[in-house]
C-alpha positions, 0 to 999 in steps of 0.5 A: 197711509201712503206707505201702506198703500204702496205695500198693498199695491206691491203685494197685489202686483206680485200676486198678479205676476204669480197668477200669470206665471201659474196661468202660463204654466197651466197652458203647457200641454203634458206629453210623454215621449217613450224612447227606443231604448236607454237614453244615450247618443242615438236619442240625445236630440230630445233631451237637448231640446228639452234642456234648451226649453224648446218644448216649453216654448212650444207649449209642451210639458214633456216627460221623457222615459226610456224604452225597451226596444223599438217594437215595445215602444211602438206597441205602447204608442199603439195602445195609448200608453204614451203620446209619442214614441221614438222607434225604428221605422220597420218595427212601426210599419210591421205593427201597423199591418196588424191594425195598430194605428201607428204612423211615422211622422218624422224619421230622425235617423234616415238610415239605420245603424244596426249591425251584426257585431262580433270579435274580429278574431271570429272572422265574421266578415260577411253574412255568409260567415254566420253559417254554423255560428251562434247568433244572439238576438233580443226578441222585440227589437228592430234588429231582430225583426230585420234579420229575416231580410238579411238572411233572405237578401244574402241567400242564407238558410235560417236553419243553418244559423244557431239563433238564440234569445238573450237579455240585452244586458248580457250581449257584450259579456256573451260575446267577450266571453265567447258564449256566442259568436255574434250579436245583433245590435247597434254600432253606436251601442254594443260595438263602442262598449266592446272597443272601450274594453280594448277588443277589436270588433267587426261591424257588418252594417245592415245598410251594407248587407242589403238592408238600408232601411229608414231608421229611428223615427218619431211615431204617433197614433193616427187619431191623436195626430188628427185630434191635435195636429198643431200640437204634434207639429210643434213637437216635431219642430221642437225635436228637429231643432233640438237634433240640429242643435245637437249636431252643432253642440255635441258636448252640450247635447251629451251634458243634457243627456247626463243631466236627465239620465246619468247612467251613461258617460259623456265619453260614450255619448260622444263616440255614439255621436260619431255614428249617429250624426252620419245617419241623420241624412240619407244621400240626397236628403235636403232636410232633417226628418224628410227622407227621400222617396227612393229610400222609402221605396227601398224600405217598402220593397225589403219589408214586402219581399222578405218580412211579409209586409202586405202589398195591399197598401202603398208605402205612403200609408205608413208615414206622413210628411204633413207634420214636418215644418216648412223651415226644417233644419237643412242637411249638411 
C-alpha cells in the first residue's frame, strides 16, 4: 500500500510539473519577425538572440522569416502580415509618408552599408563615372529608393545613366559576365560573393557619396506598439542583447544563423560581419539602437531634398526611442 501511494504521489508530481511546463509555454506570446532579405550576417543578431533563448526569457515565442527587400518588409509590417520587421530606415519613412502606420523603434545599423558595386576594371570610382554606363537595380529595395538621392547629390542627370531592373539572384552573374557595368547592392553581400570568386571589386559606399542615412532598423506598426508597448520593449531589449553578444562571439552567432537558415556559409557570414559590425554605431553614438540626433537630421534632409519626403512632419514623427532599454548595450 505504501509503495502504491508513493508511486501515485510521484505520478501526480510529474503530471503537475508537466502542466506547469505547459502553462509556462502557453504564456509565451507568439511574434513574427520578417527580415530585410535572406538570413545572413546583416541580420544575424536576431538568430543569435533566439539561439541564446533571449526571446523566450522575455516571454516571446519568435518566428523569424526571410524577407524580399526592405520596401516589401515595411509593407508587410504596415498591413499587419508580420508583427515586427527589419528594414532600412528610409524605406520605412517613405512608406509612412503614404499613410502607413510604420515606425522605426530601434536602428541596428546606424549607418547603411549600401554601395555601387562594380568590377575594378570598369573604372567606376566616382558616381560621375556611371554616366553612359548600365546600372542594374532591384525595384522595392532601399538601395534603389536612395539612388535618386545619390544622383541629385552628385549633380548627375538620371537620363544619362542606363538603369535596368534585374532579379537580385542574377546580380553577381550580370556583373561578372559584363552584362551590366554596376549594381546597387550591399558591400556585405554581393561584393563578398564577387571577391570570393577572385575578382577585384570597387565599392562606392552610399555614406561616402553623400547619402549617410540611418540603416537597417527594427520597425513596427503604431497601433501594435501602443496596444502592447511592454511586449515590444522586451523584443527590442532581447534583440539588442543578441546583437551585442554577436559582436563578442561572431563564430557562435554565425553558427546560429546556419542552424536556423543553412543556405549561407559560415565563411560568408564572417566576411559580412567585417562590414556589419562597423555600421552598428555611428560616430558619437553611445548605445546600440540609439542614433545621434544629427544623424536623423541628415537622413531627414537627404530624403526631403532628394526623394520628395514631405516636410509637414518633423523627423521625430518617423521614429521613437520610447522602446529602447535604459541599459542598452554600449557602443565600443
